[in-house]
C-alpha positions, 0 to 999 in steps of 0.5 A: 151106629143107630142112624144114617143120613138118607138124603140132603138138599139145600133146605132139608136132611132126611135121617133114619134112626133105630138101627142099633137099638129098638124104638121105644114108641109103643104105638109104632113098635120096633120100626126104623124111623125116618125123620125129615128135618129143616137144616138151618134151625132146630125143629122148635125154632122152625115151627115158631118161624114157619120154616117147618113148611119146608118139611111139612108142606101145606099140612094143616096140622102145622097150625098158624105158622107161628107155633100156635093152634098146632094139632100135630101129634108130634112133640117137636122138642122131644125126638125131633129136637134130639135127632137134629142136635145129634145131626149137627154134632156129626152123629150120623154118617151117610147111608152106607148100603141098603142092606141095613134095611133088610128084614127091618120094618120102616116108618116113612115120615116119623116127622116131616113129609117123606116126599122130600126124599127121592122116590127111587130111594124110598122104593129101594128101601121098601124093596128090601124091608120086611114092611113099612108105613108112610103118609103124605099130605101132599097127595094132590100134587101131580108130581108126587102121584108115584108115591101112592105105591108106598104112602097113604094119603093123609086126609082130614075130611070126608071130602078129601077122603073121597077125592084121594080114593078117586085118584087111586090113593089109600087113605089115612084120616084123622077124625074128631070122633069115631064116626066113619064111612063103612069102608074105613077101618079103625087104626089097630093101635086105637082098636086093640093096641096093636103096634104099627110094626105088627099091623103094617096096615098103611103101606099105600095102594101097592096091593089095593086101595084101603082106608084107615081112620083114627080119632085126633090124638096126641098133645095137639088134639085140642086144636083139631077142628074138622073142616068141610 
């Protein structure tokens, strides 16, 4: 089986894919991809109706909540839509045991915010995986501070960068250009084409605070505007 259901609640389902066939994502490389999806409607409809807030929270890259001005790099009608349809068709069984992650590299949040799965489960997966990356726009919330162990704070301005670091988060910043702070490192995929599966430079702050940045990219980059 290529995917498993990791977690469900009344609004969301969390699915991991890439177990039986390697990911063809050239940027991330071969990693298990974790998707957080709205259960009640497909990802395209969720964006149009604003229900994507259930999986993305207050992420500014959602756009206007009606499908417009969206700067997110994820194309919802590609992989997210296919995975949602497969889930509706019963293609994914519940996670049988953690050992399926042993020796694998994991991308927490290929779509959606990974803080919608239990932290204990994410930590258990990270504990057996050979490496991981992960990001959250919900880093300000007091109840989610434990996630800084394995997730980067997704920040969109220099002010947010400073605040997140002061709170103990490693950061990943989307920038309108290549201008950056001296302590920020350009994402390796942008710098020299190294995939995430090799770099693994975004594992949160477990081994110290670090900051990475990348110019706005993907189909939504035309809508990206940096605000103070």
